[in-house]
C-alpha positions in Angstrom: 0.0 0.0 0.0 1.4 3.4 -0.9 2.1 5.8 1.9 1.2 9.5 1.7 4.3 11.4 0.6 4.8 15.1 0.9 7.7 17.0 -0.7 9.0 20.5 -0.7 7.4 20.8 -4.2 3.8 20.6 -3.0 1.7 23.5 -4.1 -1.0 25.0 -1.9 -4.5 25.3 -3.4 -4.5 29.1 -3.1 -1.3 29.2 -5.2 -3.0 27.5 -8.2 -4.2 29.6 -11.0 -7.0 28.7 -13.5 -5.9 27.6 -16.9 -6.4 29.8 -19.9 -9.7 29.4 -21.8 -7.9 28.1 -25.0 -5.9 25.5 -22.9 -9.1 24.3 -21.2 -10.9 23.9 -24.6 -8.0 21.9 -26.0 -7.9 19.7 -22.9 -11.7 19.2 -23.1 -11.4 18.0 -26.7 -8.7 15.5 -25.7 -10.7 14.1 -22.8 -13.8 13.8 -24.9 -11.9 11.9 -27.6 -10.6 9.3 -25.2 -13.6 9.0 -22.8 -15.6 5.8 -23.0 -19.0 7.6 -22.8 -20.5 10.9 -21.8 -20.7 10.1 -18.1 -17.0 9.3 -18.0 -16.2 12.5 -20.0 -18.2 14.6 -17.5 -16.5 12.9 -14.6 -12.9 13.4 -16.0 -13.6 17.0 -16.9 -14.9 17.7 -13.4 -11.9 16.0 -11.8 -9.6 18.2 -13.9 -11.6 21.3 -13.1 -12.3 22.1 -16.7 -15.9 21.0 -16.9 -18.5 23.0 -18.9 -19.6 26.2 -17.3 -23.1 27.6 -17.3 -23.1 30.3 -19.9 -26.7 31.4 -19.2 -25.9 33.4 -16.1 
């Protein structure tokens, strides 16, 4: 069983910046191409933090 490992290279959540819109779109296309189905695609996009946003607001 793998042990939790921390290093000096860990990044705090508040230090993370959102990816550029173009980068997110490209990543969405790659995920969609390799996902088995729509549910898997949604799950992976959500895990990566690049899921679709509600444009109606």
